[in-house]
C-alpha positions as CSV (number, residue, x, y, z in Angstrom):
1,M,0.0,0.0,0.0
2,D,1.4,3.4,-1.0
3,R,2.0,6.2,1.5
4,Q,-0.5,8.2,-0.6
5,D,-3.3,5.6,0.3
6,Y,-2.5,6.0,4.0
7,N,-2.6,9.8,3.5
8,N,-5.9,9.7,1.7
9,A,-7.5,7.6,4.4
10,E,-6.1,9.9,7.1
11,N,-7.3,13.0,5.3
12,A,-10.8,11.6,5.0
13,V,-10.8,10.9,8.7
14,N,-9.4,14.4,9.5
15,K,-12.1,16.0,7.3
16,A,-14.7,14.1,9.3
17,K,-13.4,15.5,12.6
18,W,-15.1,18.8,13.6
19,T,-14.1,20.7,16.6
20,V,-16.5,22.8,18.7
21,N,-15.2,25.9,17.0
22,D,-15.8,24.3,13.6
23,Y,-19.4,23.5,14.6
24,A,-19.9,27.1,15.8
25,D,-18.4,28.6,12.6
26,R,-20.6,26.3,10.5
27,A,-23.6,27.2,12.5
28,K,-22.9,30.9,12.0
29,D,-22.5,30.3,8.3
30,Y,-25.9,28.5,8.2
31,I,-27.6,31.3,10.0
32,R,-26.1,33.9,7.7
33,E,-27.1,31.9,4.6
34,Q,-30.7,31.5,5.9
35,R,-30.9,35.3,6.6
36,D,-29.5,36.1,3.2
37,R,-32.3,34.1,1.7
38,N,-34.8,35.8,4.0
39,E,-35.5,32.5,5.6
40,T,-35.6,31.7,9.3
41,P,-32.7,29.6,10.6
42,T,-33.9,26.7,12.7
43,A,-32.2,24.2,14.9
44,E,-33.7,21.5,12.7
45,G,-32.3,23.0,9.6
46,W,-28.9,23.3,11.2
47,M,-29.0,19.7,12.4
48,E,-30.0,18.5,8.9
49,R,-27.0,20.4,7.4
50,A,-24.7,18.9,10.0
51,K,-26.0,15.4,9.4
52,D,-25.5,15.9,5.6
53,N,-21.9,17.1,6.2
54,I,-21.2,14.2,8.5
55,S,-22.8,11.8,6.1
56,D,-20.6,13.1,3.2
57,A,-17.5,12.8,5.4
58,W,-18.5,9.3,6.3
59,E,-18.8,8.3,2.7
60,D,-15.4,9.8,1.9
61,T,-13.9,7.9,4.8
62,K,-15.5,4.6,3.7
63,D,-14.2,5.1,0.1
64,A,-10.7,5.9,1.3
65,V,-10.6,2.9,3.7
66,S,-12.1,0.6,1.0
67,D,-9.4,1.7,-1.5
68,A,-6.7,1.3,1.1
69,W,-8.0,-2.2,1.9
70,E,-8.2,-3.3,-1.7
71,K,-4.6,-2.0,-2.4
72,T,-3.3,-3.7,0.7
73,K,-5.0,-6.9,-0.2
74,D,-3.6,-6.8,-3.7
75,W,-0.1,-6.0,-2.4
76,T,-0.4,-8.9,0.1
77,E,-1.5,-11.3,-2.7
78,D,1.4,-10.1,-4.9
79,A,3.9,-10.6,-2.0
80,V,2.6,-14.1,-1.3
81,D,2.9,-15.0,-5.0
82,N,6.5,-13.6,-5.1
83,V,7.4,-15.6,-2.0
84,K,6.0,-18.7,-3.5
85,D,7.8,-18.1,-6.8
86,A,11.1,-17.5,-4.9
87,G,10.5,-20.7,-3.0
88,E,10.1,-22.6,-6.2
89,D,13.2,-21.0,-7.7
90,V,15.2,-22.0,-4.6
91,K,13.8,-25.5,-4.7
92,A,14.7,-25.8,-8.4
93,E,18.3,-24.6,-7.8
94,W,18.6,-27.0,-4.9
95,N,17.5,-29.9,-7.0
96,K,20.0,-28.9,-9.7
97,S,22.9,-28.7,-7.3
98,T,22.1,-32.0,-5.6
99,N,21.7,-34.0,-8.8
């Protein structure tokens, strides 16, 4: 697995982490947007937006983790095949030298 795959997974997780200040800033943004549209900001509207943002972050995290898993699995399968091939080569060389 590439370092980039680890970084992608870590970045997806980091994007999913919101601090209290991040929540406060995003809530302020929501309130401003609602007022700019001449709509009343509501706790329910804010919660819906937060839920959507968390859902998007979760999907990004799942995608990054899934990609990392597949690449790790592929790398592991390749490594096992390489070890088997090397073992066969050693066995063939051993047989040549003992005959």
